[in-house]
N, C-alpha and C positions, 0 to 999 in steps of 0.2 A: 663254374661260370662266374665271370667277373661281376661286380655289383652294377657296373654300367650296362652290361648285357642284360642282367635281370630287370633293371629299371626300363630299358628300351623294350624288352620283350613284354613287360607288364604294360607299357604304354600302348604297344600294338594291340595286345589283347583287350585292354580297356577301351581303346578306340573301336575295336571290332564289336565288343559287347554293346557299347553305346550305339553304334550304328545299327545293330540288330534291333535294339529296342526303339530307336528313333526312325527306322526305315533306312533311308539313305539320303545323301545330298548330291547335288549336281551343279555344274556351272554351264553357262552358255558360251560358245565361242563365236567370234564374228562370222557371219554368213560368207560362204565362198562366193567369189565374184561370178563364177560360172553358175548357171542355173542347173541344179541337180535336185533330184528327189531325196528327201530325208528318208533314210531306211533304218530299220531296227534289227539288231542281232541279239539273241538271248540264249542263255544256257548256263549250265553249272561250270564251276572250275575248282580245281584243287590247288592249294598253295602250301609251300614250305618256306618258312622264314628261319634263317640260321644266323646267329651272331658272328660278326667279323671283328678283327682288331681295329681300333681307331688309329689313324695316323696322327703324328704330332708329338711334341716334347713331353706332354703330361696328359694322362688320361683323366677325364672328368666323369664322375659317377652319374651325372645327369645326361651325358651324351651317349649315343649308341650308333652302331653301324651294322647293317645286316644284309645278307644276300636274299634275293627273292627268286623262287622257282615256281612257275605256274603251268598248269595244263588246262587249257580251255577246251570245252566240249560244246556241242550244239551248233549254232550258226557260225561260230568262230571255232574252228578246229586248229589249234595252234599251241605253241609253247611260248612262255614269257620268262625272260631272265633279266634281272636287274639288281640294283642296290638301293638301300634305304638308309637315310640318316634320321636320327630321332633326338629329341631333347625333352627331358622331363622336368618337373618343377617340384617344389616342396608342397604345393597345393594339390591335394588328392583330386584326380580327374582332370588335370590340366597338363598339356604337352602338345608337341607337334611332331609330324614326320614329313619328309619329302622323299620322293623316290623317282627313279627313271628306270624304265624297263623296255627291252626290245622284244617285240612280239613277232613270231615267225610262223606262218602257216597259211590256212585258207579262210577267207571271210566270204560266206555265201558262195563258195566254189572258186573264188579268185585268189590266186597265190601271190604271196609277197611278204614283206616285213614292214613294220612301222614301230615308232617309239611312243610310249605313254609317259606323261608327267603327272605325278601324284602330289597333292598338297593336302595334308590332313591336319586339322586343328581341333583340339579338345579344350573347351573352356569350362572348368568345373563340371565335367560330365556331359556338356552339350557339344556334340560332334558336328564338324563341317568337313566334308571330303569332296575334293575336286580331282577328277582324273580326265585329262585332256590329251588328244592326239597331238604330238609335237608337229607343228606346221612343217610341211614339205618333207616329212620323214618316210612317207610311203615309197616302197620299191616294187618292181615287177608289175603285176596287175593291180597293185594298190597305190600307184602313183596318184596323187591328188586327194588322198583320203583325209578327211577332217571329221572331228566329232568329239563327243564326250561319252565316257563310260561310267555307268552307275554300278557300284558294288553293293550287293544285297547280302547281308549275313543273317540267316534265319536262326531261330533258337536252336541250339545244338551245334552251332558253328558251321553249318553247310553254307558254302559260298555260291553265289550266282551273279550274273552280270546282265545288264540291259545297255547295249551299245547303240546310241543314236548317232548316225553318221551320214555323210554325203561322200559320194565317189563318182567321178565322171564315168559316163557310159563306156563299156568295153569297146575297143576299136577293132 
């Protein structure tokens, strides 16, 4: 494994461990113009993160790129696939990641796809994580989906989600 991959993987693991000890972070998105009820979807998910080569003329040991593969269970029965970019620093416990993933499956029985945008920042061990539905990314029965997804990492590394979202009524 290249040193940039080790650093990136370490950053992801550190961010995960810090999130586990701190709970989780969330952000709010602007309310949809249509009036819809806020709904919650919860459940566990499995995730695999694998190092990928960086593009560009010279590799930098502080940068990393990874693939993300998820299997969501519970209220969201779906798969997620995407990519993550990371940057580490010389200061222990500091770094960032951004990721985009496409989720495909059923949300409370409604079928379609949507995209999630991740922004994770770790400042000397203090995490902040924002995962937001990409505006207008919903397809099929998920057109109009908006919301934020909290990632919860329990001790032992078990992952779960709490997805707060709005979705126009089915037609």
